[in-house]
C-alpha positions in Angstrom: 41.3 48.9 41.3 40.8 49.8 45.0 42.8 50.8 48.0 42.3 47.3 49.4 44.0 45.8 46.3 47.1 48.0 47.1 47.0 47.1 50.8 46.8 43.3 50.0 50.0 43.6 47.9 51.7 45.5 50.7 50.5 42.9 53.3 51.9 40.1 51.1 55.4 41.6 51.3 55.4 42.3 55.0 58.5 41.5 57.0 57.9 41.2 60.8 61.6 41.6 61.7 61.9 44.8 59.7 58.6 46.1 61.1 60.1 45.9 64.6 63.2 47.8 63.5 61.1 50.5 61.8 59.0 51.0 64.9 62.2 51.9 66.8 63.7 53.9 63.9 60.6 56.1 63.5 60.2 56.7 67.2 56.8 55.1 67.8 57.1 54.8 71.6 54.9 56.7 74.1 55.5 60.4 73.9 57.7 60.1 70.8 56.9 61.9 67.5 55.6 58.7 65.8 53.7 57.4 68.8 51.5 54.4 68.0 52.5 54.1 64.3 52.3 50.6 62.9 54.6 49.0 60.3 54.5 46.1 57.9 58.3 46.1 57.3 58.6 47.0 53.6 61.4 48.9 51.9 60.7 52.1 50.1 61.7 50.6 46.7 59.1 47.9 47.2 56.5 50.5 47.9 57.5 52.5 44.8 57.0 49.5 42.6 53.5 48.9 44.0 52.7 52.6 43.7 53.7 52.6 40.0 51.5 49.6 39.4 48.6 51.5 40.9 49.5 54.9 39.4 46.0 55.3 38.1 44.3 54.7 41.5 41.5 57.3 41.9 42.0 60.1 44.4 39.2 58.8 46.5 40.7 55.3 46.8 44.1 56.8 47.4 42.6 58.9 50.2 41.3 55.7 51.8 44.7 54.1 51.6 46.2 57.2 53.2 43.8 56.8 56.2 45.2 53.3 56.9 47.0 52.7 60.3 49.9 51.1 58.6 52.8 53.5 57.7 53.6 51.7 54.4 50.0 52.2 53.2 50.2 55.9 53.9 53.6 56.3 52.2 52.4 54.3 49.2 49.4 56.5 48.9 51.6 59.6 49.0 53.9 58.2 46.4 50.9 57.6 44.1 49.7 61.2 44.6 53.2 62.5 44.0 53.5 60.6 40.8 50.0 61.8 39.7 51.0 65.4 40.5 53.8 65.2 37.8 51.2 65.2 35.0 51.2 68.5 33.1 47.6 69.2 33.9 46.9 72.2 36.2 43.4 70.9 37.1 44.8 67.6 38.2 47.6 69.2 40.2 45.0 71.3 42.0 42.9 68.2 42.7 45.8 66.3 44.2 46.9 69.4 46.2 43.4 69.8 47.7 43.2 66.1 48.7 46.7 66.4 50.2 46.0 69.5 52.2 42.7 68.3 53.7 44.4 65.0 54.7 47.6 66.4 56.1 46.8 64.9 59.5 47.7 61.6 58.0 51.0 62.9 56.6 52.4 62.3 60.1 56.0 61.4 60.0 59.1 63.0 58.5 59.5 60.5 55.6 55.9 60.9 54.6 56.3 64.7 54.6 59.7 64.7 52.8 58.6 62.2 50.1 55.4 64.1 49.2 55.4 67.8 49.9 58.0 69.1 47.4 56.2 67.4 44.4 52.6 68.0 45.6 52.7 71.3 47.5 55.9 73.0 46.4 55.4 72.3 42.7 51.8 73.5 42.9 52.9 76.9 44.3 55.7 77.5 41.8 53.6 80.1 40.0 51.1 81.0 42.7 50.8 83.0 45.9 52.4 81.1 48.6 50.6 82.5 51.6 49.3 79.0 52.6 52.8 77.9 53.3 53.2 80.7 55.9 50.0 79.7 57.5 51.2 76.1 57.8 54.5 77.3 59.2 52.6 79.1 62.0 50.3 76.2 62.9 51.0 74.6 66.2 51.5 71.3 64.4 54.9 69.6 63.8 54.1 68.1 60.5 52.3 71.1 59.0 55.4 73.1 59.9 57.7 70.6 58.3 55.5 70.6 55.2 55.9 74.3 55.0 59.7 74.2 55.2 60.4 71.2 53.0 57.9 72.2 50.3 60.3 75.1 49.5 62.7 72.5 47.9 60.6 72.9 44.7 61.4 76.6 44.7 65.1 76.1 45.5 65.3 73.9 42.4 64.1 76.9 40.4 66.6 79.2 42.0 63.9 80.9 44.1 65.2 81.3 47.7 63.2 84.0 49.4 60.4 81.7 50.8 63.0 79.3 52.1 64.7 82.1 54.1 61.5 83.6 55.3 59.9 80.4 56.5 63.3 79.4 58.1 63.1 82.7 60.1 59.6 81.9 61.2 60.8 78.5 62.6 64.1 79.7 64.2 62.7 79.4 67.7 61.0 76.0 67.2 61.8 73.5 69.9 61.7 70.3 67.9 64.8 68.7 66.3 62.9 67.6 63.3 62.2 71.2 62.4 65.8 72.2 63.0 66.9 69.4 60.6 64.4 70.5 58.0 65.5 74.1 58.2 69.2 73.2 58.0 68.5 70.8 55.1 66.7 73.4 53.0 69.4 76.0 53.7 72.1 73.5 52.6 70.1 73.0 49.4 70.1 76.7 48.8 73.9 76.7 49.3 74.3 74.0 46.6 72.6 76.3 44.1 73.9 79.7 45.3 76.6 79.7 48.1 76.5 83.5 48.2 72.8 83.6 49.0 73.2 81.1 51.8 76.2 83.1 53.3 74.2 86.3 53.1 71.4 84.7 55.1 73.9 83.2 57.6 75.6 86.5 58.1 72.4 87.8 59.6 70.9 84.7 61.2 73.7 82.2 62.0 73.7 83.3 65.7 70.0 82.6 66.0 69.9 79.2 64.2 69.5 76.2 66.4 72.8 74.3 66.5 71.5 71.3 64.5 70.1 73.6 61.8 73.4 75.4 61.5 75.4 72.2 61.3 73.2 70.9 58.5 73.3 74.3 56.6 77.1 74.5 56.6 77.8 70.8 56.1 79.4 71.4 52.6 81.6 74.4 53.7 85.3 74.2 53.9 86.5 73.3 57.5 87.7 76.8 58.2 84.4 78.3 57.1 82.4 75.8 59.1 84.5 76.7 62.2 83.9 80.4 61.6 80.1 79.9 61.8 80.2 77.4 64.6 82.2 79.9 66.7 79.8 82.7 66.3 
């Protein structure tokens, strides 16, 4: 079982028309956030089926798959690691986390980040010091910063909100829309679990939130409450 076996199955399902669409959708043009990325044209469900088939692929072989220029190879590799990180084995979780962190350069689009970091990074830090997330948030690297923000989804699911709020504050002045969306998304997730906690944060920070982040955060509010925050 090798990374090339996985890639061969992905290649066999390639769809050139979808690949052209994905190149536009994931902003692969010059100067865009996904510049130069290549696609085969597979759906995510197709990749999940293949990832499940190769769920026992070794970390070394999965790492090789993650280094592939095709987006679907990288996403399938990350799905494999995410599935492996679910095992109730702390040593295994640490191994997958270490591989992930040293290969984060290849986790280089929003779907790659969002699919993988809550289960690999966030879950790993549930009962540990989370200082590494703050280091990632302060790197001058778009995807590291999104990893830091979206990883807190694992904490939110456990009713732990402090890191979400603190990392959101670190990213308030960020210039990229993909970070604004990530911040707003995580704040909205907090609101699903604890509306009062979200409103307490917004009471202090709504005026500083980028407009996109604020709109995401208050998406589930009643119209009058949304208007209140948008008018601040």
